[in-house]
C-alpha positions as CSV (number, residue, x, y, z in Angstrom):
1,M,89.4,117.3,96.5
2,N,86.7,115.0,97.7
3,I,87.4,111.4,98.7
4,L,84.7,108.9,99.5
5,V,85.8,106.0,101.7
6,T,83.4,103.0,101.8
7,G,83.5,100.3,104.5
8,A,84.7,103.0,106.9
9,N,83.8,101.0,110.0
10,G,85.9,98.0,109.1
11,Q,89.5,97.3,109.9
12,L,91.0,99.2,106.9
13,G,88.3,101.8,106.9
14,M,89.0,102.7,110.5
15,A,92.7,102.8,109.7
16,M,91.9,105.2,106.8
17,R,90.1,107.5,109.2
18,K,93.4,107.7,111.3
19,A,95.7,108.0,108.3
20,A,93.6,110.8,106.7
21,Q,93.7,113.0,109.8
22,G,95.1,116.4,109.0
23,S,94.7,115.9,105.2
24,V,94.1,119.0,103.1
25,D,91.5,116.9,101.2
26,N,87.8,116.4,102.2
27,Y,87.3,112.8,103.2
28,I,83.7,111.4,103.4
29,F,83.6,108.3,105.5
30,T,80.6,105.9,104.9
31,D,79.5,102.5,105.9
32,I,76.2,100.7,105.3
33,A,74.2,103.2,107.5
34,E,75.3,106.1,105.3
35,L,75.6,104.4,101.9
36,D,74.5,101.0,100.6
37,I,77.0,100.4,97.8
38,T,75.0,97.5,96.4
39,D,72.4,100.2,95.4
40,A,73.7,101.6,92.1
41,D,71.4,104.7,92.2
42,A,72.4,105.5,95.8
43,V,76.1,105.3,94.9
44,R,75.6,107.5,91.8
45,K,73.7,110.1,93.8
46,M,76.4,110.2,96.6
47,V,79.2,110.6,94.1
48,K,77.4,113.3,92.1
49,E,76.1,115.3,95.0
50,N,79.5,115.4,96.7
51,D,81.5,115.8,93.5
52,V,83.6,112.8,94.5
53,N,87.1,112.7,92.8
54,V,88.4,109.5,94.4
55,I,86.7,106.5,95.9
56,V,88.6,104.3,98.3
57,N,86.7,101.0,98.6
58,C,87.5,99.3,101.9
59,A,84.2,97.4,101.9
60,A,84.2,93.7,101.3
61,Y,82.6,90.3,102.3
62,T,85.6,88.8,104.0
63,N,84.3,85.7,105.8
64,V,86.2,83.1,103.8
65,D,84.5,80.0,105.1
66,K,80.9,81.4,105.3
67,A,81.2,82.6,101.7
68,E,81.1,79.0,100.5
69,S,77.5,78.8,101.7
70,D,76.6,82.4,101.0
71,A,77.9,83.0,97.6
72,E,75.1,85.3,96.6
73,S,76.0,87.8,99.3
74,A,79.7,87.6,98.7
75,E,79.2,88.2,95.0
76,L,76.9,91.2,95.7
77,L,79.4,93.0,97.9
78,N,82.7,91.9,96.3
79,A,81.7,92.3,92.7
80,T,78.3,93.9,92.0
81,A,78.9,96.7,94.5
82,V,82.4,97.3,93.1
83,R,80.9,97.7,89.6
84,N,78.5,100.3,91.0
85,L,81.4,102.3,92.5
86,A,83.5,102.0,89.4
87,E,80.7,103.2,87.1
88,A,79.7,106.0,89.4
89,V,83.1,107.5,89.8
90,K,83.9,107.1,86.1
91,E,80.8,109.2,85.3
92,N,82.3,111.9,87.5
93,G,85.7,111.7,85.9
94,G,87.3,110.3,89.0
95,T,89.5,107.4,90.2
96,L,88.7,104.2,92.1
97,I,91.2,102.8,94.6
98,H,90.1,99.3,95.4
99,V,91.4,96.7,97.9
100,S,91.6,93.1,96.7
101,T,93.2,90.0,98.1
102,D,95.9,87.3,97.8
103,Y,93.1,84.8,97.6
104,V,92.9,85.4,93.8
105,F,95.9,83.1,93.8
106,G,94.2,80.5,96.0
107,G,95.2,77.4,94.0
108,S,98.7,78.5,93.0
109,Q,101.6,76.2,93.9
110,G,105.2,76.9,94.6
111,N,107.1,79.1,97.0
112,T,107.9,82.2,94.9
113,P,106.2,85.5,95.8
114,H,103.3,86.3,93.6
115,T,103.7,89.1,91.0
116,E,100.9,91.2,89.6
117,E,101.4,89.5,86.1
118,E,101.0,86.0,87.5
119,P,97.9,84.1,86.3
120,V,95.2,84.0,89.0
121,N,93.6,80.8,90.2
122,P,91.1,81.2,93.1
123,T,89.8,78.0,94.7
124,G,87.0,79.3,96.8
125,V,84.0,81.6,96.6
126,Y,85.7,84.5,98.4
127,G,88.7,84.6,96.1
128,L,86.5,84.1,93.1
129,T,84.1,87.0,94.0
130,K,87.1,89.3,94.7
131,L,88.5,88.4,91.3
132,H,85.1,89.2,89.8
133,G,85.4,92.6,91.5
134,E,88.7,93.2,89.8
135,Q,87.2,92.1,86.5
136,A,84.3,94.5,86.9
137,I,86.7,97.4,87.4
138,A,88.5,96.5,84.2
139,E,85.3,96.1,82.2
140,S,84.0,99.5,83.4
141,G,87.0,101.4,82.0
142,V,87.3,103.5,85.1
143,K,90.7,104.9,86.1
144,A,91.6,102.6,88.9
145,L,94.3,101.3,91.2
146,I,93.8,97.9,92.8
147,F,95.8,96.9,95.8
148,R,95.9,93.2,96.6
149,T,96.8,92.6,100.3
150,A,96.9,89.7,102.7
151,W,96.6,88.6,106.4
152,L,95.2,92.0,107.4
153,Y,95.1,92.9,111.2
154,S,94.7,96.0,113.3
155,E,93.7,97.3,116.7
156,T,90.0,97.2,115.7
157,R,87.4,94.5,114.8
158,K,87.9,90.8,114.9
159,N,91.2,89.7,113.5
160,F,94.0,87.1,114.0
161,V,96.1,89.3,116.3
162,R,93.3,90.1,118.7
163,T,92.1,86.5,118.7
164,M,95.6,85.1,119.4
165,L,96.2,87.7,122.1
166,D,93.1,86.5,123.9
167,L,93.8,82.7,123.4
168,T,97.5,82.8,124.3
169,A,96.6,84.7,127.5
170,T,93.8,82.4,128.6
171,K,94.7,78.9,127.3
172,S,97.5,76.5,128.6
173,Q,98.0,75.0,125.1
174,L,97.2,76.0,121.6
175,K,97.7,74.4,118.2
176,V,98.4,76.6,115.1
177,V,99.1,75.6,111.5
178,F,102.6,75.8,110.3
179,D,102.1,74.7,106.7
180,Q,100.6,78.0,105.5
181,C,103.0,80.9,104.9
182,G,102.3,84.5,104.1
183,T,102.9,88.0,105.4
184,P,100.9,89.7,108.2
185,T,99.8,93.2,107.1
186,Y,99.1,96.0,109.6
187,A,96.0,97.8,108.3
188,Y,97.4,101.2,109.2
189,D,100.5,100.7,107.1
190,L,98.3,100.0,104.0
191,A,96.0,102.9,104.9
192,A,99.0,105.3,105.3
193,A,100.3,104.2,101.9
194,I,96.9,104.8,100.3
195,S,96.7,108.2,102.0
196,D,100.1,109.2,100.8
197,I,99.3,108.2,97.2
198,I,96.2,110.3,97.3
199,E,97.7,113.3,99.1
200,N,100.6,113.5,96.7
201,R,98.4,112.7,93.7
202,K,100.6,109.7,92.9
203,Y,97.6,107.8,91.6
204,E,97.5,110.0,88.5
205,G,98.9,108.1,85.6
206,N,99.7,105.0,87.7
207,E,96.5,103.0,87.2
208,G,96.9,99.2,87.5
209,I,97.2,96.3,89.9
210,Y,99.7,96.4,92.8
211,H,100.6,94.1,95.7
212,Y,100.9,95.4,99.2
213,S,101.7,93.6,102.4
214,N,104.3,94.1,105.1
215,E,107.8,92.8,104.4
216,G,108.9,89.4,105.4
217,V,107.4,85.9,105.5
218,C,106.1,83.6,108.3
219,S,103.7,80.8,109.0
220,W,100.5,81.3,111.2
221,Y,102.4,79.4,113.9
222,D,105.4,81.8,113.7
223,F,103.0,84.7,113.7
224,T,101.3,83.4,116.9
225,K,104.6,82.8,118.7
226,V,105.7,86.4,118.1
227,I,102.3,87.8,119.1
228,A,102.5,85.9,122.4
229,D,106.1,86.8,123.0
230,M,105.4,90.5,122.4
231,A,102.4,90.4,124.7
232,G,104.3,88.7,127.4
233,S,102.0,85.6,127.3
234,R,104.7,82.9,127.8
235,E,102.6,80.4,129.8
236,C,100.7,79.1,126.8
237,D,102.3,76.1,125.1
238,I,102.0,76.9,121.4
239,Q,102.4,73.8,119.2
240,P,102.6,73.6,115.3
241,C,100.1,71.5,113.5
242,H,99.1,70.6,109.9
243,S,96.2,72.4,108.2
244,D,94.2,69.2,107.9
245,E,93.8,69.2,111.7
246,F,91.4,72.2,111.2
247,P,89.1,71.1,108.4
248,S,87.8,74.0,106.3
249,P,85.4,74.2,103.3
250,V,88.1,76.3,101.5
251,I,91.5,75.3,100.2
252,R,93.8,77.9,101.6
253,P,97.0,78.7,99.9
254,S,100.2,77.1,101.4
255,Y,102.4,79.9,100.2
256,S,100.7,83.3,99.8
257,V,103.5,85.9,99.7
258,L,103.1,89.0,97.6
259,D,105.9,90.6,95.6
260,K,105.9,94.3,96.3
261,T,108.5,95.4,93.8
262,K,106.1,97.1,91.5
263,F,104.5,99.1,94.4
264,K,107.8,100.3,95.8
265,T,109.2,101.2,92.4
266,T,106.1,103.1,91.3
267,F,105.3,105.0,94.4
268,G,108.7,105.4,96.1
269,L,107.4,104.2,99.4
270,S,109.2,101.9,101.9
271,I,107.2,99.1,103.5
272,P,107.7,98.2,107.2
273,Y,108.8,94.7,108.3
274,W,106.0,92.7,109.7
275,T,107.4,92.4,113.3
276,D,108.0,96.1,113.6
277,S,104.4,96.9,112.7
278,L,103.0,94.1,114.9
279,K,105.0,95.6,117.8
280,M,103.3,98.9,117.2
281,C,99.8,97.4,117.0
282,I,100.3,95.4,120.3
283,H,101.7,98.5,122.0
284,N,98.6,100.5,120.9
285,L,96.2,97.7,122.1
286,K,97.9,97.8,125.6
287,D,97.2,101.5,125.8
288,V,93.5,101.1,125.0
């Protein structure tokens, strides 16, 4: 079977490269240099010439703040390109596996984990364009699985863990918001889950929207404290602060925890606790 992975040089794409090692399937890893997914004809040609059965879309415009002033680019990559992928793989009789975000719930209130059936309410351009991508998939009629995730990090690319490892090792004091809660998600855990679903053909007949993050809940402040402790950076004085001390053009959700019950029930996969996965990531970074 032929699997096309887009955005293969990003965090999740790099994790997919690792998770797919040893697979019996033929993985085709692409990024902008190999395939411009905003070009519908190029996508259709790639899918047809390689007889692609499954597309795993890891590509996205993810700069939440910048999206507010660059809505056209965000829409192009998060929605138009997704429609191109959906239509192309549908023509080939295949399945689209797409990664979305907790930001579709951007304006939701309360402290109950979000389920897949909950009404969406994005407050910024990023969340809105990611929602448009989900809607484009539904409108195309393609067989698809959408995995919404949150607080993604890994050993590669710029992310919260790598940034905090650097800051807590070099600064004497650091302020981090404590009034935004969610769940850190190790990119490799999500990639391994997607790889398992493909390898064992669990995607067949299980089309729909699913939530995936690591287990547990913490604030950005808690997250930072654990990062520093695991890395041995105990000289930095990490202090909690309110979100309004760091003005942003986007209203970020105060409680952005995803309910993974549907995912676990459907695919029979366990999900690691966030500190266990963080420990593995930091261990790997120390070995680099």
